[in-house]
C-alpha positions as CSV (number, residue, x, y, z in Angstrom):
1,M,169.1,88.7,71.1
2,P,167.9,92.1,70.4
3,I,168.3,95.1,73.1
4,Y,165.6,98.1,72.8
5,H,166.8,101.0,75.2
6,H,164.1,102.6,75.3
7,R,164.8,103.9,78.7
8,E,168.1,103.9,78.5
9,K,167.1,107.1,75.3
10,L,164.4,108.4,77.3
11,L,166.0,109.7,80.4
12,N,169.0,110.4,77.8
13,A,166.5,112.4,75.4
14,I,165.8,114.2,78.9
15,V,169.0,115.4,80.0
16,Y,169.3,116.1,75.9
17,F,166.3,119.0,76.1
18,A,167.2,120.4,79.0
19,N,170.9,121.1,78.0
20,H,170.3,122.3,74.7
21,T,166.8,124.5,75.1
22,K,165.8,127.3,77.3
23,F,162.6,127.0,79.4
24,C,162.4,123.5,80.0
25,G,159.9,122.6,81.8
26,K,157.0,120.0,81.9
27,T,155.1,121.1,78.7
28,K,157.8,122.1,76.4
29,L,159.4,118.7,77.7
30,Y,156.4,116.6,76.6
31,K,156.1,118.2,72.9
32,L,159.6,118.3,72.2
33,L,159.5,114.5,72.5
34,Y,156.4,113.9,70.7
35,Y,158.1,115.5,67.9
36,L,161.2,113.4,68.2
37,D,158.9,110.3,68.4
38,F,156.5,111.3,65.6
39,T,158.8,112.6,63.2
40,H,161.0,109.2,63.8
41,F,157.7,106.4,64.1
42,K,156.9,108.5,59.7
43,E,160.9,108.1,58.7
44,T,161.2,104.0,60.4
45,G,158.1,102.6,61.4
46,R,159.6,103.0,65.3
47,S,159.6,105.8,67.8
48,V,163.2,106.4,70.0
49,T,161.4,106.8,73.4
50,D,157.8,103.9,73.0
51,L,156.4,106.7,74.8
52,E,152.1,107.1,74.4
53,Y,151.2,110.3,74.0
54,F,147.7,111.5,74.9
55,A,145.9,114.3,73.6
56,W,145.7,116.4,76.5
57,E,144.3,120.1,76.5
58,R,147.6,121.6,76.1
59,G,148.8,119.0,73.9
60,P,150.5,115.3,73.1
61,A,151.8,114.4,76.3
62,P,153.3,111.1,77.7
63,Q,150.7,109.9,80.8
64,Q,153.2,107.4,81.7
65,L,156.3,110.1,81.8
66,H,153.6,112.3,83.7
67,N,153.0,110.7,86.2
68,E,156.3,109.8,87.4
69,L,157.6,113.2,87.1
70,E,154.7,113.6,89.7
71,N,156.9,111.6,91.8
72,P,159.7,110.5,89.9
73,L,160.9,106.8,90.6
74,S,165.0,106.2,91.0
75,D,167.1,106.4,88.1
76,L,164.6,109.5,87.0
77,K,165.8,110.8,90.0
78,D,169.1,109.9,89.1
79,Y,169.0,112.4,85.8
80,I,167.1,115.3,86.4
81,A,165.7,116.9,88.7
82,V,162.2,119.0,88.5
83,I,162.0,122.3,89.9
84,K,158.8,123.5,91.2
85,T,159.5,127.3,91.4
86,S,156.7,130.1,91.7
87,G,154.0,129.9,89.9
88,A,152.8,126.3,87.7
89,F,155.8,126.9,85.9
90,V,157.7,122.9,86.6
91,S,161.8,123.4,85.6
92,I,163.7,119.7,84.3
93,K,167.2,120.5,85.1
94,A,169.9,117.7,84.0
95,K,172.1,116.1,86.5
96,K,174.0,113.8,84.3
97,K,175.6,113.8,80.8
98,F,174.2,113.4,77.7
99,D,174.6,109.6,76.6
100,G,174.6,109.3,73.1
101,K,175.3,105.4,72.4
102,Y,172.0,104.5,72.5
103,F,170.7,106.3,69.7
104,T,171.2,106.8,66.6
105,K,172.2,108.9,64.2
106,R,169.2,109.3,62.2
107,E,167.9,110.3,66.1
108,M,171.1,111.7,67.2
109,R,169.5,114.6,64.1
110,L,166.6,114.4,64.8
111,L,168.0,115.5,68.9
112,E,169.6,118.3,67.6
113,Q,166.8,119.2,64.6
114,L,164.3,120.2,68.0
115,C,166.6,121.5,70.0
116,L,168.1,124.2,67.6
117,I,164.4,125.1,66.2
118,F,162.9,124.6,69.9
119,K,166.3,126.3,72.1
120,D,164.3,129.9,72.5
121,A,160.7,129.2,72.3
122,K,158.5,128.5,75.8
123,A,156.0,126.5,75.9
124,D,153.2,128.7,74.8
125,D,154.8,128.9,71.4
126,M,155.2,124.7,70.9
127,V,151.6,124.9,72.6
128,E,149.8,126.4,68.8
129,A,152.2,124.2,66.7
130,S,150.3,121.1,68.2
131,H,147.7,122.2,67.7
132,L,147.8,123.0,64.3
133,P,144.8,121.4,62.6
134,N,144.7,118.0,61.2
135,Q,148.1,117.2,62.7
136,P,147.5,114.1,65.8
137,W,146.6,116.3,68.5
138,D,143.6,117.9,66.6
139,T,142.6,114.1,64.4
140,T,142.9,112.6,67.2
141,K,141.1,115.0,69.4
142,N,138.5,115.5,66.8
143,E,138.4,111.9,66.1
144,K,138.6,110.4,69.3
145,G,138.1,113.1,71.9
146,M,140.0,114.2,74.5
147,Y,142.3,112.9,76.8
148,A,142.4,109.6,74.3
149,L,145.6,107.7,73.2
150,I,147.4,109.3,70.3
151,D,147.4,106.4,67.6
152,L,151.4,106.6,65.8
153,F,150.7,106.1,62.1
154,L,148.6,109.8,61.9
155,A,152.7,110.9,62.0
156,L,152.2,109.2,58.2
157,D,151.8,112.0,55.6
158,K,152.6,112.2,51.8
159,S,156.2,114.4,52.6
160,P,159.0,112.4,50.5
161,E,160.3,111.8,54.0
162,S,157.6,110.2,55.0
163,I,157.7,105.8,55.1
164,T,154.1,104.7,53.5
165,E,151.3,102.9,56.0
166,E,152.6,99.8,54.6
167,E,155.9,99.8,55.4
168,A,155.4,101.2,58.6
169,K,153.4,98.0,59.6
170,E,155.4,95.2,57.5
171,R,158.1,96.9,59.7
172,I,156.5,96.6,62.9
173,S,155.5,93.1,61.9
174,D,159.1,91.8,61.4
175,R,160.1,93.8,65.3
176,K,157.6,92.0,66.7
177,Q,158.7,88.2,64.2
178,I,162.8,88.5,65.3
179,E,161.3,89.7,69.6
180,A,159.1,86.7,69.6
181,A,162.1,84.3,67.6
182,F,164.7,85.7,69.8
183,K,162.4,85.9,73.9
């Protein structure tokens, strides 16, 4: 039976981002996870964390994780501390060590690249980047409206590293068939 470690990947990605970037608050974390999932989908037809992202005012946001950070579940509390500082900033601090065993080489490369690119960035800088014209957040906001679900297929483009829409659909179909066969 195939084993999917989406939860372990999510928790460890949060730990990795908290440990390898400065100013890791909720908004910055949402953007880092968004870039991780959408870049990975663009290259493979599969997200890393299995989160869904919505077009919020400050950019793509994983609503489920947002709700969890407000009232952390037991496993989330074991991995991170959510520290409310003065003002609106909420800091994310790792409580556990990162465990890379759940990640592929590609996923590790993406984690490392994102931390390199956004290490010193503040959330406001990342909000601007996620709002660029014709990017998934912008397209969703313009076509479906604010707070709508952002389709992962919007990550696909004509760049050399992007798979085609047909390839993504085929890979998704293959995964569903494998899951069905082992249930």
